[in-house]
py3Dmol code that shows the C-alpha trace and the ligand (Angstrom):
import py3Dmol

protein = """\
ATOM      1  CA  UNK A   1     157.421  63.428 119.079  1.00  0.00           C
ATOM      2  CA  UNK A   2     154.220  61.805 117.750  1.00  0.00           C
ATOM      3  CA  UNK A   3     152.836  61.888 121.303  1.00  0.00           C
ATOM      4  CA  UNK A   4     153.430  65.633 121.497  1.00  0.00           C
ATOM      5  CA  UNK A   5     151.952  66.261 118.188  1.00  0.00           C
ATOM      6  CA  UNK A   6     148.732  64.303 119.231  1.00  0.00           C
ATOM      7  CA  UNK A   7     148.603  66.220 122.416  1.00  0.00           C
ATOM      8  CA  UNK A   8     149.001  69.550 120.490  1.00  0.00           C
ATOM      9  CA  UNK A   9     146.236  68.674 118.046  1.00  0.00           C
ATOM     10  CA  UNK A  10     143.981  67.519 120.866  1.00  0.00           C
ATOM     11  CA  UNK A  11     144.603  70.894 122.536  1.00  0.00           C
ATOM     12  CA  UNK A  12     143.826  72.712 119.277  1.00  0.00           C
ATOM     13  CA  UNK A  13     140.586  70.910 118.800  1.00  0.00           C
ATOM     14  CA  UNK A  14     139.717  71.421 122.432  1.00  0.00           C
ATOM     15  CA  UNK A  15     140.457  75.225 122.206  1.00  0.00           C
ATOM     16  CA  UNK A  16     138.586  75.680 118.918  1.00  0.00           C
ATOM     17  CA  UNK A  17     135.761  73.861 120.506  1.00  0.00           C
ATOM     18  CA  UNK A  18     135.924  76.371 123.420  1.00  0.00           C
ATOM     19  CA  UNK A  19     135.906  79.434 121.247  1.00  0.00           C
ATOM     20  CA  UNK A  20     133.007  78.093 119.300  1.00  0.00           C
ATOM     21  CA  UNK A  21     130.903  77.599 122.469  1.00  0.00           C
ATOM     22  CA  UNK A  22     128.279  80.295 123.114  1.00  0.00           C
ATOM     23  CA  UNK A  23     129.343  82.651 125.844  1.00  0.00           C
ATOM     24  CA  UNK A  24     126.561  83.142 128.301  1.00  0.00           C
ATOM     25  CA  UNK A  25     125.478  86.672 128.407  1.00  0.00           C
ATOM     26  CA  UNK A  26     122.334  88.763 128.355  1.00  0.00           C
ATOM     27  CA  UNK A  27     119.756  87.042 126.006  1.00  0.00           C
ATOM     28  CA  UNK A  28     119.521  88.213 122.509  1.00  0.00           C
ATOM     29  CA  UNK A  29     116.739  90.746 121.966  1.00  0.00           C
ATOM     30  CA  UNK A  30     113.629  89.108 120.522  1.00  0.00           C
ATOM     31  CA  UNK A  31     112.296  90.560 117.384  1.00  0.00           C
ATOM     32  CA  UNK A  32     109.586  93.058 118.049  1.00  0.00           C
ATOM     33  CA  UNK A  33     106.252  91.474 117.425  1.00  0.00           C
ATOM     34  CA  UNK A  34     103.826  93.395 115.249  1.00  0.00           C
ATOM     35  CA  UNK A  35     100.692  94.082 117.269  1.00  0.00           C
ATOM     36  CA  UNK A  36      97.334  94.272 115.553  1.00  0.00           C
ATOM     37  CA  UNK A  37      94.496  96.176 117.152  1.00  0.00           C
ATOM     38  CA  UNK A  38      92.110  97.108 114.406  1.00  0.00           C
ATOM     39  CA  UNK A  39      92.908  95.026 111.286  1.00  0.00           C
ATOM     40  CA  UNK A  40      90.643  92.287 109.798  1.00  0.00           C
ATOM     41  CA  UNK A  41      91.702  90.255 106.853  1.00  0.00           C
ATOM     42  CA  UNK A  42      89.596  88.112 104.448  1.00  0.00           C
ATOM     43  CA  UNK A  43      90.893  85.647 101.944  1.00  0.00           C
ATOM     44  CA  UNK A  44      88.789  85.277  98.929  1.00  0.00           C
ATOM     45  CA  UNK A  45      89.057  82.918  96.006  1.00  0.00           C
ATOM     46  CA  UNK A  46      87.170  83.625  92.732  1.00  0.00           C
ATOM     47  CA  UNK A  47      85.655  81.276  90.196  1.00  0.00           C
ATOM     48  CA  UNK A  48      85.826  77.870  91.961  1.00  0.00           C
ATOM     49  CA  UNK A  49      88.803  76.702  90.105  1.00  0.00           C
ATOM     50  CA  UNK A  50      89.849  73.070  90.669  1.00  0.00           C
ATOM     51  CA  UNK A  51      93.239  73.998  92.129  1.00  0.00           C
ATOM     52  CA  UNK A  52      91.637  75.977  94.888  1.00  0.00           C
ATOM     53  CA  UNK A  53      90.949  72.751  96.679  1.00  0.00           C
ATOM     54  CA  UNK A  54      94.612  72.420  97.394  1.00  0.00           C
ATOM     55  CA  UNK A  55      94.527  75.258  99.993  1.00  0.00           C
ATOM     56  CA  UNK A  56      91.908  73.288 102.148  1.00  0.00           C
ATOM     57  CA  UNK A  57      94.368  71.635 104.459  1.00  0.00           C
ATOM     58  CA  UNK A  58      96.550  74.797 104.518  1.00  0.00           C
ATOM     59  CA  UNK A  59      93.660  76.724 105.836  1.00  0.00           C
ATOM     60  CA  UNK A  60      92.686  74.323 108.581  1.00  0.00           C
ATOM     61  CA  UNK A  61      96.336  73.823 109.695  1.00  0.00           C
ATOM     62  CA  UNK A  62      96.591  77.491 110.241  1.00  0.00           C
ATOM     63  CA  UNK A  63      93.188  78.000 111.695  1.00  0.00           C
ATOM     64  CA  UNK A  64      92.036  80.134 108.844  1.00  0.00           C
ATOM     65  CA  UNK A  65      88.759  80.300 106.946  1.00  0.00           C
ATOM     66  CA  UNK A  66      88.223  81.820 103.562  1.00  0.00           C
ATOM     67  CA  UNK A  67      85.448  82.668 101.101  1.00  0.00           C
ATOM     68  CA  UNK A  68      85.272  80.915  97.739  1.00  0.00           C
ATOM     69  CA  UNK A  69      83.139  82.664  95.142  1.00  0.00           C
ATOM     70  CA  UNK A  70      81.704  79.941  92.955  1.00  0.00           C
ATOM     71  CA  UNK A  71      80.497  80.156  89.275  1.00  0.00           C
ATOM     72  CA  UNK A  72      77.870  77.516  89.734  1.00  0.00           C
ATOM     73  CA  UNK A  73      77.438  76.847  86.001  1.00  0.00           C
ATOM     74  CA  UNK A  74      81.022  75.677  85.928  1.00  0.00           C
ATOM     75  CA  UNK A  75      80.888  73.515  89.057  1.00  0.00           C
ATOM     76  CA  UNK A  76      81.561  69.791  88.408  1.00  0.00           C
ATOM     77  CA  UNK A  77      83.031  70.458  85.024  1.00  0.00           C
ATOM     78  CA  UNK A  78      86.729  70.128  84.010  1.00  0.00           C
ATOM     79  CA  UNK A  79      88.990  72.605  85.636  1.00  0.00           C
ATOM     80  CA  UNK A  80      86.476  73.537  88.502  1.00  0.00           C
ATOM     81  CA  UNK A  81      85.684  72.117  91.906  1.00  0.00           C
ATOM     82  CA  UNK A  82      82.970  69.568  92.371  1.00  0.00           C
ATOM     83  CA  UNK A  83      79.979  70.176  94.660  1.00  0.00           C
ATOM     84  CA  UNK A  84      81.442  67.536  97.005  1.00  0.00           C
ATOM     85  CA  UNK A  85      84.666  69.540  97.235  1.00  0.00           C
ATOM     86  CA  UNK A  86      82.735  72.783  97.902  1.00  0.00           C
ATOM     87  CA  UNK A  87      80.764  70.944 100.669  1.00  0.00           C
ATOM     88  CA  UNK A  88      84.226  69.881 102.110  1.00  0.00           C
ATOM     89  CA  UNK A  89      85.377  73.430 102.168  1.00  0.00           C
ATOM     90  CA  UNK A  90      81.972  74.627 103.641  1.00  0.00           C
ATOM     91  CA  UNK A  91      82.041  71.939 106.361  1.00  0.00           C
ATOM     92  CA  UNK A  92      85.531  73.238 107.438  1.00  0.00           C
ATOM     93  CA  UNK A  93      83.946  76.629 108.072  1.00  0.00           C
ATOM     94  CA  UNK A  94      84.800  78.248 104.845  1.00  0.00           C
ATOM     95  CA  UNK A  95      82.165  80.352 103.065  1.00  0.00           C
ATOM     96  CA  UNK A  96      80.723  79.652  99.645  1.00  0.00           C
ATOM     97  CA  UNK A  97      79.583  82.789  97.889  1.00  0.00           C
ATOM     98  CA  UNK A  98      78.016  83.391  94.402  1.00  0.00           C
ATOM     99  CA  UNK A  99      79.871  84.609  91.342  1.00  0.00           C
ATOM    100  CA  UNK A 100      77.198  84.345  88.623  1.00  0.00           C
ATOM    101  CA  UNK A 101      76.101  81.342  86.498  1.00  0.00           C
ATOM    102  CA  UNK A 102      78.548  81.893  83.606  1.00  0.00           C
ATOM    103  CA  UNK A 103      81.007  84.480  84.784  1.00  0.00           C
ATOM    104  CA  UNK A 104      79.548  87.214  82.461  1.00  0.00           C
ATOM    105  CA  UNK A 105      80.242  91.009  83.028  1.00  0.00           C
ATOM    106  CA  UNK A 106      76.870  92.072  84.715  1.00  0.00           C
ATOM    107  CA  UNK A 107      77.162  95.292  82.786  1.00  0.00           C
ATOM    108  CA  UNK A 108      76.708  93.355  79.557  1.00  0.00           C
ATOM    109  CA  UNK A 109      73.583  91.594  80.502  1.00  0.00           C
ATOM    110  CA  UNK A 110      70.188  93.148  81.217  1.00  0.00           C
ATOM    111  CA  UNK A 111      66.713  92.238  82.586  1.00  0.00           C
ATOM    112  CA  UNK A 112      65.977  88.512  82.720  1.00  0.00           C
ATOM    113  CA  UNK A 113      69.371  87.489  81.650  1.00  0.00           C
ATOM    114  CA  UNK A 114      70.933  89.517  84.429  1.00  0.00           C
ATOM    115  CA  UNK A 115      68.478  88.106  87.062  1.00  0.00           C
ATOM    116  CA  UNK A 116      69.211  84.574  85.734  1.00  0.00           C
ATOM    117  CA  UNK A 117      72.859  84.923  85.975  1.00  0.00           C
ATOM    118  CA  UNK A 118      72.718  86.153  89.665  1.00  0.00           C
ATOM    119  CA  UNK A 119      69.494  84.575  91.121  1.00  0.00           C
ATOM    120  CA  UNK A 120      69.868  81.044  89.551  1.00  0.00           C
ATOM    121  CA  UNK A 121      73.508  81.038  90.559  1.00  0.00           C
ATOM    122  CA  UNK A 122      72.554  81.556  94.097  1.00  0.00           C
ATOM    123  CA  UNK A 123      69.704  79.073  93.908  1.00  0.00           C
ATOM    124  CA  UNK A 124      72.115  76.461  92.610  1.00  0.00           C
ATOM    125  CA  UNK A 125      74.437  77.016  95.585  1.00  0.00           C
ATOM    126  CA  UNK A 126      71.623  77.032  98.054  1.00  0.00           C
ATOM    127  CA  UNK A 127      70.463  73.654  96.550  1.00  0.00           C
ATOM    128  CA  UNK A 128      73.917  72.290  97.264  1.00  0.00           C
ATOM    129  CA  UNK A 129      73.117  72.984 100.957  1.00  0.00           C
ATOM    130  CA  UNK A 130      74.983  76.187 101.520  1.00  0.00           C
ATOM    131  CA  UNK A 131      73.808  79.468 103.269  1.00  0.00           C
ATOM    132  CA  UNK A 132      74.751  81.968 100.586  1.00  0.00           C
ATOM    133  CA  UNK A 133      75.087  85.657 101.615  1.00  0.00           C
ATOM    134  CA  UNK A 134      78.085  86.947  99.762  1.00  0.00           C
ATOM    135  CA  UNK A 135      78.618  87.770  96.091  1.00  0.00           C
ATOM    136  CA  UNK A 136      81.508  88.867  93.897  1.00  0.00           C
ATOM    137  CA  UNK A 137      81.053  90.817  90.696  1.00  0.00           C
ATOM    138  CA  UNK A 138      82.898  88.935  87.766  1.00  0.00           C
ATOM    139  CA  UNK A 139      85.782  91.198  86.816  1.00  0.00           C
ATOM    140  CA  UNK A 140      84.590  93.696  89.408  1.00  0.00           C
ATOM    141  CA  UNK A 141      82.122  95.173  86.829  1.00  0.00           C
ATOM    142  CA  UNK A 142      78.751  96.544  88.067  1.00  0.00           C
ATOM    143  CA  UNK A 143      76.389  99.344  87.746  1.00  0.00           C
ATOM    144  CA  UNK A 144      73.165 100.383  89.440  1.00  0.00           C
ATOM    145  CA  UNK A 145      71.055  97.597  87.835  1.00  0.00           C
ATOM    146  CA  UNK A 146      73.501  94.960  88.500  1.00  0.00           C
ATOM    147  CA  UNK A 147      73.695  96.021  92.192  1.00  0.00           C
ATOM    148  CA  UNK A 148      70.018  96.122  92.432  1.00  0.00           C
ATOM    149  CA  UNK A 149      69.767  92.631  90.996  1.00  0.00           C
ATOM    150  CA  UNK A 150      72.299  91.281  93.442  1.00  0.00           C
ATOM    151  CA  UNK A 151      70.291  92.805  96.373  1.00  0.00           C
ATOM    152  CA  UNK A 152      66.960  91.466  94.919  1.00  0.00           C
ATOM    153  CA  UNK A 153      68.477  87.921  94.489  1.00  0.00           C
ATOM    154  CA  UNK A 154      69.123  88.048  98.278  1.00  0.00           C
ATOM    155  CA  UNK A 155      72.764  88.804  98.710  1.00  0.00           C
ATOM    156  CA  UNK A 156      73.738  90.758 101.779  1.00  0.00           C
ATOM    157  CA  UNK A 157      76.936  91.884 100.416  1.00  0.00           C
ATOM    158  CA  UNK A 158      78.950  92.088  97.241  1.00  0.00           C
ATOM    159  CA  UNK A 159      82.656  92.442  96.472  1.00  0.00           C
ATOM    160  CA  UNK A 160      84.511  94.406  93.845  1.00  0.00           C
ATOM    161  CA  UNK A 161      88.204  93.962  92.792  1.00  0.00           C
ATOM    162  CA  UNK A 162      89.735  97.290  93.630  1.00  0.00           C
ATOM    163  CA  UNK A 163      89.966 100.404  95.699  1.00  0.00           C
ATOM    164  CA  UNK A 164      90.950  98.591  98.936  1.00  0.00           C
ATOM    165  CA  UNK A 165      91.533  98.451 101.702  1.00  0.00           C
ATOM    166  CA  UNK A 166      87.921  98.567 102.939  1.00  0.00           C
ATOM    167  CA  UNK A 167      86.754 100.149 106.270  1.00  0.00           C
ATOM    168  CA  UNK A 168      84.416  98.552 108.867  1.00  0.00           C
ATOM    169  CA  UNK A 169      81.482  99.157 108.684  1.00  0.00           C
ATOM    170  CA  UNK A 170      81.864  99.439 104.713  1.00  0.00           C
ATOM    171  CA  UNK A 171      80.540 102.572 102.997  1.00  0.00           C
ATOM    172  CA  UNK A 172      78.680 100.426 100.500  1.00  0.00           C
ATOM    173  CA  UNK A 173      78.130  96.695 101.605  1.00  0.00           C
ATOM    174  CA  UNK A 174      77.316  95.922  97.893  1.00  0.00           C
ATOM    175  CA  UNK A 175      80.515  97.379  96.578  1.00  0.00           C
ATOM    176  CA  UNK A 176      83.162  96.126  98.952  1.00  0.00           C
ATOM    177  CA  UNK A 177      86.580  97.232  98.156  1.00  0.00           C
ATOM    178  CA  UNK A 178      89.396  94.815  97.767  1.00  0.00           C
ATOM    179  CA  UNK A 179      93.109  94.825  97.332  1.00  0.00           C
ATOM    180  CA  UNK A 180      94.762  94.463  93.877  1.00  0.00           C
ATOM    181  CA  UNK A 181      94.564  90.931  92.506  1.00  0.00           C
ATOM    182  CA  UNK A 182      97.204  88.511  93.649  1.00  0.00           C
ATOM    183  CA  UNK A 183      99.231  87.646  90.555  1.00  0.00           C
ATOM    184  CA  UNK A 184     102.085  85.353  89.745  1.00  0.00           C
ATOM    185  CA  UNK A 185     104.637  87.917  90.574  1.00  0.00           C
ATOM    186  CA  UNK A 186     103.052  89.263  93.701  1.00  0.00           C
ATOM    187  CA  UNK A 187     105.635  88.358  96.462  1.00  0.00           C
ATOM    188  CA  UNK A 188     105.076  87.370 100.102  1.00  0.00           C
ATOM    189  CA  UNK A 189     106.480  90.637 101.619  1.00  0.00           C
ATOM    190  CA  UNK A 190     104.005  92.690  99.483  1.00  0.00           C
ATOM    191  CA  UNK A 191     101.017  90.615 100.767  1.00  0.00           C
ATOM    192  CA  UNK A 192     102.264  91.041 104.297  1.00  0.00           C
ATOM    193  CA  UNK A 193     102.492  94.791 103.742  1.00  0.00           C
ATOM    194  CA  UNK A 194      98.895  94.895 102.614  1.00  0.00           C
ATOM    195  CA  UNK A 195      98.034  93.823 106.045  1.00  0.00           C
ATOM    196  CA  UNK A 196     100.622  95.679 108.162  1.00  0.00           C
ATOM    197  CA  UNK A 197     100.037  98.993 106.343  1.00  0.00           C
ATOM    198  CA  UNK A 198      96.326  98.853 107.179  1.00  0.00           C
ATOM    199  CA  UNK A 199      97.107  98.593 110.817  1.00  0.00           C
ATOM    200  CA  UNK A 200      99.787 101.289 110.666  1.00  0.00           C
ATOM    201  CA  UNK A 201      97.156 103.509 109.068  1.00  0.00           C
ATOM    202  CA  UNK A 202      94.554 103.094 111.884  1.00  0.00           C
ATOM    203  CA  UNK A 203      93.134  99.716 110.878  1.00  0.00           C
ATOM    204  CA  UNK A 204      90.664  98.509 108.488  1.00  0.00           C
ATOM    205  CA  UNK A 205      89.680  95.445 106.316  1.00  0.00           C
ATOM    206  CA  UNK A 206      92.047  93.980 103.908  1.00  0.00           C
ATOM    207  CA  UNK A 207      90.289  91.697 101.350  1.00  0.00           C
ATOM    208  CA  UNK A 208      92.542  89.615  99.284  1.00  0.00           C
ATOM    209  CA  UNK A 209      91.502  88.343  95.905  1.00  0.00           C
ATOM    210  CA  UNK A 210      93.039  84.994  94.673  1.00  0.00           C
ATOM    211  CA  UNK A 211      92.262  83.098  91.622  1.00  0.00           C
ATOM    212  CA  UNK A 212      94.291  80.026  90.735  1.00  0.00           C
ATOM    213  CA  UNK A 213      96.639  78.249  92.967  1.00  0.00           C
ATOM    214  CA  UNK A 214      99.481  76.762  90.906  1.00  0.00           C
ATOM    215  CA  UNK A 215     102.889  77.172  89.702  1.00  0.00           C
ATOM    216  CA  UNK A 216     102.809  79.092  86.372  1.00  0.00           C
ATOM    217  CA  UNK A 217      99.399  77.825  85.168  1.00  0.00           C
ATOM    218  CA  UNK A 218      98.004  81.350  84.976  1.00  0.00           C
ATOM    219  CA  UNK A 219      98.805  85.052  85.328  1.00  0.00           C
ATOM    220  CA  UNK A 220      96.374  85.289  88.113  1.00  0.00           C
ATOM    221  CA  UNK A 221      97.894  82.689  90.262  1.00  0.00           C
ATOM    222  CA  UNK A 222      99.758  82.120  93.567  1.00  0.00           C
ATOM    223  CA  UNK A 223     102.009  79.039  94.005  1.00  0.00           C
ATOM    224  CA  UNK A 224     100.836  76.748  96.773  1.00  0.00           C
ATOM    225  CA  UNK A 225     104.301  77.321  98.402  1.00  0.00           C
ATOM    226  CA  UNK A 226     103.812  81.059  98.735  1.00  0.00           C
ATOM    227  CA  UNK A 227     100.245  80.597  99.812  1.00  0.00           C
ATOM    228  CA  UNK A 228     101.333  78.304 102.620  1.00  0.00           C
ATOM    229  CA  UNK A 229     103.931  80.723 103.787  1.00  0.00           C
ATOM    230  CA  UNK A 230     101.364  83.594 103.842  1.00  0.00           C
ATOM    231  CA  UNK A 231      98.738  81.318 105.594  1.00  0.00           C
ATOM    232  CA  UNK A 232     101.370  80.381 108.214  1.00  0.00           C
ATOM    233  CA  UNK A 233     102.241  84.012 108.817  1.00  0.00           C
ATOM    234  CA  UNK A 234      98.558  84.971 109.130  1.00  0.00           C
ATOM    235  CA  UNK A 235      97.891  82.071 111.417  1.00  0.00           C
ATOM    236  CA  UNK A 236     100.819  83.297 113.663  1.00  0.00           C
ATOM    237  CA  UNK A 237      99.637  86.888 113.586  1.00  0.00           C
ATOM    238  CA  UNK A 238      96.336  85.934 114.978  1.00  0.00           C
ATOM    239  CA  UNK A 239      98.061  85.578 118.299  1.00  0.00           C
ATOM    240  CA  UNK A 240      99.179  89.157 117.713  1.00  0.00           C
ATOM    241  CA  UNK A 241      95.661  90.429 117.491  1.00  0.00           C
ATOM    242  CA  UNK A 242      95.098  89.987 113.749  1.00  0.00           C
ATOM    243  CA  UNK A 243      91.552  88.904 112.981  1.00  0.00           C
ATOM    244  CA  UNK A 244      90.971  86.661 109.894  1.00  0.00           C
ATOM    245  CA  UNK A 245      87.332  86.055 108.972  1.00  0.00           C
ATOM    246  CA  UNK A 246      85.274  85.212 105.933  1.00  0.00           C
ATOM    247  CA  UNK A 247      83.484  88.080 104.337  1.00  0.00           C
ATOM    248  CA  UNK A 248      80.220  86.765 105.588  1.00  0.00           C
ATOM    249  CA  UNK A 249      81.434  86.570 109.125  1.00  0.00           C
ATOM    250  CA  UNK A 250      82.768  90.167 109.012  1.00  0.00           C
ATOM    251  CA  UNK A 251      79.408  91.345 107.626  1.00  0.00           C
ATOM    252  CA  UNK A 252      77.455  89.413 110.228  1.00  0.00           C
ATOM    253  CA  UNK A 253      79.401  91.303 112.981  1.00  0.00           C
ATOM    254  CA  UNK A 254      78.026  94.551 111.653  1.00  0.00           C
TER     255      UNK A 254
END
"""
ligand_1 = """\
1
ZN
Zn 85.916 85.718 88.465
"""
view = py3Dmol.view(width=600, height=400)
view.addModel(protein, "pdb")
view.setStyle({"model": 0}, {"cartoon": {"style": "trace"}})
view.addModel(ligand_1, "xyz")
view.setStyle({"model": 1}, {"stick": {}})
view.zoomTo()
view.show()
């Protein structure tokens, strides 16, 4: 009796093993890959926050380069990247852009003060050894005098913080339009949609604006985990035709 039971159990296990085995058939349809023909993405980070350095390896691992807009008056102070860290990012192929000396609203300063905020900031970054052609307006605030100053200080382009996506060539290279700020509750699918919707609407230039990279340190923050997932997705989409470039590289191509 024991023998029969053992045989029965053996058969049962064998049978269940059989039913669990995959049945050879036509291969499962692969998920339709999104094809990009006319979409360019730029990843931009404002302020030169110390936590931004944590994305360095994520960018290189996914063959991506970003633009870091630096407030040079804060560089090397607590909470901000050092000039050595900026140099590391730059040497990886990332772009270093200007973001004023002390992060003032450019519509609040005039004349020599305005000039100093923009020109001295750029001079500091050039002195660190960077080629600096891109600027971002703090808080996105600018008027005619601010824009004129940015041009006079030698900037080839300047980014705002709204009204994106942009088109290529942009209507106003000193008023580049960006997607809404990435904030702590911006989810990955929304960021992906910012890219795919541009392609679906005929193409264009999606400029992302990041600030902090951390878990809960700030309202204007993305966690490193979400950024890693987004970077991995962007990296993969490059083989589907998506172009990811720094702001300076996009403008050079014009
Ligand atoms: Zn800023």
